[in-house]
N, C-alpha and C positions, 0 to 999 in steps of 0.2 A: 374388498376390505377383508381382512380376515378376523376371524372371532377369537378373543383372548379372554382369560380369566384375570379379573381385577383383582391383583394382589391376593390376599387370603380370603376373599370373600366368595359368594355363590354367584356373583355376577358375570354373565358373559357379555363382553363388549367388544365393539369393532376397535381396530387397531389405530383408527384415527378418529379422536373426539370432536365433535362440532362445538366451537365456542361461539357465544351470542352477544358478545359485549357490543358489537355493531347494530344490533337490532334496536330500532327506535332512535338510532344515533345517525350513522352514515348508511343504513339501509331502512326504508321504511316497511310497512307491514307487509305489502305485496311482495317486495323484494325478499323480505325475510322467510315468507311462505315458500317462495320459488327456491330459495337456498336450501331450506329444510327438505322440501320435495326432492330436491337433486340429490341431497345427501343420503336419504332413505333409499332412493332408487339404486343408489351406487352401493348399497348394502350397509350403510351406517346405521347405528342404533343408539348411540351415546352422545347425548346433548348437554353442554355445561352452560350454566347461566349464574347469576348472582341477584340479590335482592337490590343492590345499588345501581345495577346497569339501567341507564347511564346518566347518573345525575349531573355530569359535568356538561351534558349537552343542553343547549337552550330550551327552556320549556319542559325538560325531562326530569320528573320528580324523583325518578328511581322506581323500580318495580316494572317498567315499561317492556323490558326483555321478557320477564317472566309472564307478563300478560299476552304478549305476542305469542308465546310457545303455548300457552294454555288454550287460545282461541285456535291455534292451528291444530293441536291434537284433539280438540273437540270437533273441528270441521273434519279431520281425517279419520278419526274414530281409531287411531292407533296407539293410545297408551300403553297398552299391554305389550306391544313390540318394542319399547324404547326403554332405556336407562337414563333417568333424569337426575342430574346433579345441579344442585344450587349451593350458594355460599351465604353467610351472614357475617356481620361484625361492623359494617360501616354505618354511618348515621342515616337514620331512615324516619326520624320524628324528632321533634325538640322535647327537651326533657332530660333529667339526669341519666334515664336508661334508653336513651334514644339511639345509643350505639354501644357497641362492646359485646362481650361473651357473658354477661351476667345471666342470672336465672331470669330475671324478669324481662331483659331485652331478647333472650333466646326463645322464651314461651310465647311472646307476641310476634317475633319475626317468624317463627316456623308457621303460624297460623295465617299469617299475611301472605307469605310464599306459597302455602298451599292453596289458598283462595284464588290468588293470581294465576296459578299454574292451572287451577280447575281440577286438582288431583287429591287422593286421600293421603298417599305416602310419596315421600321424597327418595329415591333410591340411594342417593349419596348426598349427605347434607355436610358441607365443609365451613370451617372458620376460615374467613378470607385472610386474616393475618393475625397474629396473637393479640390479646388484650392484657397489657401489663398491670392494669387496675382491678382485674378479677382474679381471685385464686384459680389456679389450674383445675383444682379438685372440685370447684364449685361448677366449672364448665363441663367437665367431663361427667359429672354426676348427673346434671340435666339432660346432657346428650344421651346418656344411658336411659333415662327415663322416657325420653322420645322415642328410643328404639323399642323399649318395653311397651309403649302405648300404641305403636304401629305407625307413627307419624314419619319415621324416617327407618330406612333399613340398615344404613351403614353410615359411619362418621369418617370425615377426613380433614386434612389440614392444608393451608397453603401460606406460602411465605414464612414457615417456620424455620428457624435455624436447627441445627442437629441438637444442641442443648435443650432448645424449648420443645423439640418434637420428643426427645427422651424423657424429659420431666412430664409430658402430658401422657406418655404411655405408662410410665410409673404410676402416675396418679390414678389412671383406669384401673390399673391392676390393684392398687390400694383401695380402691372403692368398689371392686368387683363388678365393674361395668366393661363394655366393650371398649377396646383402644381405637385409634385411628388405623383405617384401613388403607388409607391413601394420602399421598402428599401431592400438591401442586407447587412445583419449584420453577423458577424462572431459569430456563435452561435452552442453549442451543449452540451451534458451533462458535458463535463469537462472543458466548456468556457460559464459560465452562466451569471456572474455579469454584464458584459458590455451591454448585451441587456436587462436582466430582472430588469431594474429600470426605468428611465425616458424615454428610447427608447420605451420599451414595452407599457408604458400608452399612449405615443404620437401615435404610430402606431395604438392601439386600438381604441382610441378616434377619429382619423381621417380615420378609415378604409383604411389604408394603408397596401397593400399585403406585406407581409414578405417572403422573399425566402432565407433563411440562406445559407451561403456557409461554407465549410469545416464542415459539419455535422458530420464527422467521425474523426475529428481532425487527419489529416494525415495519418489514417489508424489505430490510435491507438483503435479506438472504433468498429474495425471489430474483435478484439479478437486475431489477430496474434501475438501481443506482451504479453508474459506470463512470471510469476514468473519463475526464476531460468533457462530461456532459453536464447539462444544467441540472440542478436537483429538481426532481418533480416536485411540483405543489400539491402536497397531501397534508392532511391532518398530521400525519406522523413523522414527517421529513425531518423536524427539528431533532428529533429523537436518535436519527441515524448519523448526525454530523461527525460524531466522534470515530466512525468507521470508515469515512471517507478519506483513506490514506493508504499507503503502500501494504501496510500490514492487512487491513481489511480487504482490499481488492485482492490480495493474494489468496483469500479464502474464496472470493468469487471466480477467481482463475480456475482453482482446484475443482469447484462445482462445476463450472463450465465444461471442462475435460470430461468428467464422470457422466454429466448430464448428456453430452454429445455422443458418448460412446453406447448409451442407452435409448438414444433418441428420445429423451424425455425433458421435463423442464428443470431449471435450476431450484425452483421452489422444492418440487417433490423430491429431488436428490437430497437437498438438505434436510428435508423431514425423514427421509429413509434412513440417513445416518442416526437420527434419533431412534426410530423404530427398531433399528439393529442393536441398540444398546441393551445389555443383559437385564437391566433393572426397569426399564421403560416399559409401560402398558400401552400408552396412546398419547401423542402429542396432541394438543388442542389448537385445532385450525380454525381460522375464520374467513369469512368471504362476504362480499356485498352483492354478489349475483351469482348465478350458476356457472358463468363464464370464468370467473375468477376460481371458484370450487374446482372447476375441471383442471385446473393447472396444479392442484394440489393432490388430488384423488389417486394419482398413480402410485404415490407412496404407500398406499395400503397394500400393494402387490409387488412393488420393485424388491429386486434383490440385488445387493452390491457385492463384489468379490471382497475377499479379505485386502487384496491390494488396494483396492478403490477406498475402502473403508479407512485404510492406513494412510492413504494420501490426504484424506480429508482431515484426519487427525493431527497430521504433521502439519498442514497449512493452517491449521488453527490453534496450534500449540502457543501457549502464552495467554490465551484469554480465559 
């Protein structure tokens, strides 16, 4: 993997970010440790989590992914070598401030995340999605205070529209506090239009680091879903049904051709299309095992030709 600068920050991160939503859900602690070990061994240093991971899993109260990462860092003694990102916004406890981006929720959420991660500072603290019930000025002000206190280094947004992101940046300027340095959008070959409009222009114009989530669209862009074959029985299979048609399979055909030319995987090819985009810093990848991770890691070094990139652009046009 290559090291790149994260937007307008002082952080140097690998060009593939390790997402950890699966830790404590589809990957137990031993498997999670093995995935993080393999990622770091391959040159990765950028790990993304969230306090709510993964409350939808049976018996998971949230915070489990952060706890696993915290125990792994303590066992490996490698905190100083890593860039740790986490997120807040979702419901983590009962009560009127149990979720959101209010001052009261944020001040408790950051301390809980730091405790679970067993660290003093979160390098990138992100709003998981907007909070329409809290004035954006309040949120940006408290994030600025967290930065001043040393609990966070930089702030980021996820799932913000261009208007919401612009409003937050303006509010930060009005309060004389740091603005958002990053954005996590949903972006991949079969989910393009949401980002490739005003958001892309805004991020490029403000040098905002972009770290797309779901870069393989629930596994569809790994190539494991094929014409005429039974749908694999996985937790995410239902989410890709809308792509199991001629339009979706045309994207897979284009990926197959490029992957074959480079003797690499379909998944790595789909990720490389993202890595090559001007405004993209690091797609967020996830794996349940080192073997799954190995299929993705070539994207950290793979170079596609302009013709190959254009063929992928053309095949995915309309998404």
